[in-house]
Residue, then its C-alpha position, 0 to 999 in steps of 0.5 A: m259931415l255926417f250930421p249937418g248943423l248938429s255940432s251939439l252931438v259927439i259920436e262916441d262909438v261907431i259899430a259898422t256890420s255888413s247890414v247896419l251901421r250903429l252909432t252911439v251919440r250924446s249931447t254936448m249941451t251943459s244944461a236943458s230947460c224944463p219943459r213945463c216952466g222953462t227953469e234951466s237945469r244942470r242936475v243929472h238924475a239918470w241917462h236914457l237911451r234913445r234909438l233913432a232910425d237915420l238916412p243910410v250910408g253906403g246903402r246900410p240902415v243907420v241905427m243911432g243911440l242917442r244918450v239923453r240926460r233925464l235932469l231934475c228940475t230945480d224949481v221947487q214949486c214946479p210939478q214936473r220933478t224930472f224931465r229928458e233933454q230934447i235935441p229939436a234939430l235932430a228929432s222931435r219928442y217920441a220919434r223913432r226917426t231922425l227929421r232928415l229921414a222923416a222928411t226924406i220918406e216923406q218926399v218919396a211918399v208924395a212923389l211916388a206913394g204906395r208900393a213904388g215908394a216903399a220899394l224905392l226906399a227899400t233900395l236906398g237901405v230905409s226900412v218903412s212898415g208895410r201897414v204904413c206905406c203899402a196898406r190897401 
């Protein structure tokens, strides 16, 4: 299974090139809760594409285009008019990496640190910033 524990996702498109695997996925959830007041909403205002890096497959980096809905809060007294649905099992808010990729990078960083960790991740097909991982 490509995404264990994430049965709420549907893979819409897969584009495999020699250098990268690009996936377009979307949520199958029918509603989401407003982060401010907690009111459930099904009213779709727009769609938004989040780009997330995921664990490599076959040595190729995986870039996931996650289509999320921008929903309208149906509580007229709530100051939050619109909000984006979140997939907390996949990625935290504002993240550019999936939780499992972030955990893998963290484990390698703790075990090897610095340039050795960055070199191992590069051979696995994971790209990390030199400023974050290899700064002197």
